[in-house]
BABA-579402 format. One record per residue (C-alpha): residue number from 1; residue in three letters; y, z, x. Coordinates in steps of 0.05 Angstrom, whole numbers. Each point is the difference from the previous one (the first is absolute). Example, Ala and Ser with C-alpha at 12.3 -4.5 7.8 and 13.67 -1.06 7.14 Angstrom:
<atoms>
1_ALA_-90_156_246
2_SER_69_-13_27
</atoms>
This chain:
<atoms>
1_MET_0_-3_0
2_PHE_66_-30_23
3_ASN_64_49_-4
4_GLU_64_15_41
5_GLU_-29_65_30
6_ASN_-64_-37_33
7_THR_39_-55_20
8_VAL_72_-8_9
9_GLU_7_76_4
10_GLN_-54_5_47
11_MET_24_-60_46
12_VAL_63_31_10
13_LEU_-26_72_20
14_ASP_-53_-43_48
15_THR_64_-36_37
16_LEU_49_57_4
17_SER_-63_36_37
18_ARG_4_-46_48
19_GLN_69_-2_4
20_GLY_17_72_28
21_TRP_-8_33_-64
22_ARG_-50_61_-7
23_PHE_-37_-2_-64
24_VAL_-8_62_-33
25_ALA_-22_18_-78
26_ALA_53_28_-47
27_ASP_-38_65_-19
28_VAL_-15_15_73
29_LEU_80_-7_19
30_GLY_10_75_-15
31_ARG_50_-5_-45
32_ALA_6_27_-73
33_HIS_9_-52_-46
34_ASN_69_13_-22
35_ASP_30_-12_75
36_VAL_34_-61_9
37_PHE_-17_7_79
38_VAL_-53_29_38
39_GLU_32_62_32
40_SER_-48_21_59
41_MET_21_-66_33
42_VAL_68_2_-12
43_ARG_-12_74_30
44_GLU_-30_-26_56
45_ALA_49_-53_14
46_LEU_64_46_-3
47_ILE_-28_39_56
48_ARG_-24_-56_35
49_LEU_65_-46_0
50_ASN_48_63_4
51_PRO_3_41_51
52_ASP_38_58_-34
53_ILE_-47_0_-51
54_ALA_-59_11_47
55_ALA_32_55_23
56_GLN_5_36_-65
57_PRO_-54_-34_-37
58_ASP_26_33_-60
59_ARG_61_-40_-4
60_ALA_-47_-62_-21
61_ASP_-4_42_-69
62_GLU_80_-3_-9
63_VAL_-1_-76_4
64_LEU_-63_-7_-51
65_TYR_41_40_-50
66_ARG_49_-49_14
67_LEU_-37_-59_-12
68_ARG_-38_37_-57
69_ALA_67_0_-35
70_ILE_16_-77_-5
71_PRO_-59_-18_-48
72_LEU_23_49_-49
73_SER_69_-27_-3
74_VAL_-18_-71_-19
75_ASN_5_18_-75
76_SER_69_14_11
77_ASP_25_-44_59
78_GLY_-44_-56_-7
79_LEU_-53_-40_30
80_VAL_46_-34_46
81_ARG_45_52_20
82_ALA_-59_49_21
83_ASN_-35_-54_38
84_GLU_64_-14_40
85_HIS_13_77_10
86_PHE_-81_-2_28
87_ALA_17_-62_38
88_GLU_51_45_39
89_TRP_-56_50_18
90_LEU_-44_-58_14
91_ARG_45_-28_63
92_GLY_23_61_24
93_GLU_68_5_-33
94_LYS_-3_69_-20
95_SER_4_61_37
96_MET_-18_79_11
97_PRO_28_55_27
98_PHE_-48_10_37
99_GLY_29_-3_72
100_HIS_38_47_59
101_ASN_46_47_-32
102_GLY_-27_-26_-76
103_GLU_30_-78_21
104_HIS_-27_-50_-47
105_VAL_-48_-52_34
106_SER_-31_-58_-27
107_ILE_-76_6_-46
108_ARG_-41_-60_17
109_LEU_-53_-13_-31
110_ILE_-28_-65_25
111_ASP_-3_-31_64
112_PHE_37_-69_-6
113_ALA_-7_-16_75
114_TYR_-69_4_-2
115_PRO_-26_-23_-75
116_ARG_-75_16_20
117_GLN_8_67_25
118_ASN_12_27_-64
119_HIS_-61_18_-55
120_CYS_-10_-60_-37
121_VAL_-39_8_-55
122_VAL_-36_-52_-53
123_THR_-30_28_-56
124_SER_-16_-19_-82
125_GLN_3_18_-59
126_TRP_45_57_8
127_VAL_11_38_-67
128_TYR_71_34_-21
129_PRO_19_50_-29
130_LYS_-73_30_-32
131_VAL_-69_-26_6
132_GLU_-5_-3_-78
133_GLY_42_-59_-29
134_GLY_43_-5_73
135_ARG_25_-73_30
136_ARG_-52_-33_43
137_PHE_30_-31_61
138_ASP_-46_-59_27
139_VAL_24_-3_77
140_MET_46_51_34
141_LEU_21_-2_67
142_LEU_25_65_36
143_ILE_34_15_57
144_ASN_9_70_21
145_GLY_-23_13_-71
146_PHE_55_-35_-31
147_PRO_-24_-58_-54
148_LEU_50_-51_34
149_VAL_-44_-69_-44
150_ILE_-27_13_-61
151_GLY_-49_-68_-18
152_GLU_-24_-27_-66
153_ALA_-63_-48_4
154_LYS_-30_-33_-58
155_THR_-58_-47_-20
156_PRO_-8_-66_28
157_VAL_-52_-22_-43
158_ARG_49_-2_-68
159_PRO_46_-58_0
160_ALA_41_42_-44
161_VAL_16_57_45
162_THR_42_-15_56
163_TRP_45_36_50
164_VAL_50_7_-55
165_ASP_-36_48_-33
166_GLY_-17_47_58
167_ALA_84_-2_10
168_SER_14_19_-80
169_ASP_-55_63_18
170_ILE_40_21_51
171_HIS_77_-20_-27
172_ASN_-8_11_-76
173_GLY_-65_54_5
174_TYR_5_41_65
175_GLU_77_-2_14
176_GLN_17_26_-72
177_THR_-58_46_-9
178_VAL_-10_38_64
179_PRO_64_-20_49
180_GLY_-5_60_47
181_MET_-66_-41_37
182_PHE_58_-49_16
183_VAL_52_48_28
184_ALA_-27_-16_73
185_ASN_-14_-81_-16
186_VAL_21_-46_45
187_PHE_-34_-64_-37
188_SER_-51_-7_-48
189_PHE_-48_-63_-12
190_ALA_-48_-37_-47
191_THR_-57_-55_18
192_GLU_-49_-27_-54
193_GLY_-32_-37_66
194_LYS_28_-54_-4
195_ALA_76_13_7
196_TYR_38_60_30
197_ARG_66_31_-15
198_TYR_38_56_19
199_GLY_66_36_-28
200_SER_37_64_8
201_VAL_16_49_-51
202_ARG_28_-15_-67
203_MET_1_-71_23
204_PRO_-14_-49_-69
205_VAL_-69_-27_5
206_GLU_24_-81_5
207_ILE_38_9_57
208_TRP_-54_39_46
209_GLY_-13_-51_68
210_PRO_-55_-28_42
211_TRP_-21_11_74
212_ARG_-26_-49_25
213_ASP_6_-33_74
214_PRO_4_-64_46
215_THR_-75_6_11
216_ASN_-16_17_-70
217_PRO_53_-32_-46
218_ASP_-44_-17_-57
219_GLU_-30_49_-61
220_GLY_-61_-9_-43
221_THR_-54_34_26
222_LEU_-38_58_19
223_ALA_8_-21_80
224_ASP_68_-9_-9
225_VAL_30_72_-28
226_GLN_-50_34_52
227_ARG_46_-35_54
228_THR_62_25_-42
229_VAL_-28_69_1
230_GLU_-10_-8_80
231_GLN_68_-23_9
232_MET_43_43_-40
233_LEU_-32_68_-17
234_THR_0_24_82
235_PRO_28_61_7
236_ALA_53_-33_47
237_ILE_27_-37_-50
238_ILE_-1_45_-55
239_LEU_46_51_32
240_ASP_38_-58_35
241_ILE_20_-13_-76
242_LEU_12_67_-20
243_GLN_52_11_67
244_ASN_27_-67_13
245_PHE_-9_-41_-67
246_THR_20_49_-66
247_ILE_69_0_-27
248_PHE_30_53_-63
249_ALA_52_-25_-37
250_THR_35_1_-72
251_ASP_10_-54_-40
252_LYS_50_-27_-40
253_LYS_-27_45_-57
254_HIS_1_59_39
255_ARG_-79_-3_16
256_ARG_-24_32_62
257_ILE_-50_-66_29
258_LYS_-36_-4_52
259_THR_-8_-57_40
260_ILE_-61_-29_49
261_CYS_-10_-58_44
262_ARG_-35_-61_-19
263_TYR_-44_-29_58
264_GLN_43_-53_22
265_GLN_54_54_15
266_TYR_-51_44_32
267_GLU_-18_-57_50
268_ALA_73_-20_14
269_ALA_32_62_14
270_ASN_-56_13_45
271_LEU_0_-59_42
272_MET_75_2_-3
273_VAL_-1_66_36
274_ALA_-57_-18_46
275_ARG_44_-55_27
276_VAL_62_42_12
277_ILE_-48_61_33
278_GLN_-37_-62_42
279_GLY_83_-37_19
280_ARG_-25_-66_-21
281_VAL_58_-36_-14
282_LYS_-10_-46_-67
283_LYS_39_-18_-54
284_GLY_-21_-24_-77
285_LEU_0_24_-64
286_ILE_-51_28_-56
287_TRP_3_-33_-70
288_LEU_-22_47_-43
289_SER_-16_-19_-76
290_ARG_18_36_-64
291_VAL_-59_36_-15
292_ALA_22_53_-53
293_ALA_47_0_-54
294_ASN_41_59_27
295_PRO_37_-6_62
296_CYS_-10_56_49
297_SER_79_23_35
298_TRP_-4_-31_65
299_SER_6_-75_12
300_LEU_-35_-33_62
301_PRO_43_-72_11
302_PRO_-2_-52_-9
303_ARG_-35_19_-70
304_LYS_-4_66_-32
305_CYS_-63_37_15
306_GLU_-32_31_-60
307_CYS_-54_54_2
308_THR_-52_32_-41
309_PRO_47_60_-48
310_SER_-41_49_-36
311_TRP_37_30_-60
312_ALA_14_62_-29
313_THR_25_23_-75
314_PRO_78_21_4
315_GLN_8_55_47
</atoms>
């Protein structure tokens, strides 16, 4: 009997397990079902990455107290604002008075310089917020205990079912009913084994985008999706998107929005930076096509760049 769990989902899990992710069954991760992250892994990362916390390990509990409060605020603040607040912690932009004479020092939750030095775990069938009647997530990618990527797999054998159904489950279902699970989210993805699309919190399904590579320009087969998973779902790229390719802004309707990169923008920006670092002098233009109905807040000549916007309810 073919279904999403033993075909597409299993392919994603097997592929990620060969890409530097360690598979751990959800029921042995050591978390309560109403926890949105794995606190034991977070505490270990706090002690490992912060000398001032390592010198006094109980300081990790003070940071955990701050982090636990963010999912609790999502209903009052809105998902995008909560996601923005959590991103500031993930990117090391928050501080605590743990230094000499109570000086504030930056708190590191993730090692961005060496992505594979983090604890990178992939799991499946993550249930939240309770065992019976809780939401069940097909694929979850955690770095240092934080669920940064959520994936929804659909069956490849029913023509009427596509990635849109998975994306709709996330956007219209999970983000609405259990928004706390998305406070740490960098992006989510959906696939039925033929096409792969990704988007960030509150982004309309119709503008979820593909992730392509010059060596993998096509889609339509399970092998194409597998190559996309290999190319995008690496610790380095996920953390690069979190740190360098995510912005938050307010639109004309006074809604807080989150914007992440398209694959063309990701490749172009990193190629430009690499060229500058290498000292290669070369002039040229990057032409970007219009890929969404809503422009982002910055432009790259000669054409306006359009990122992937995510929308919230008016704040």
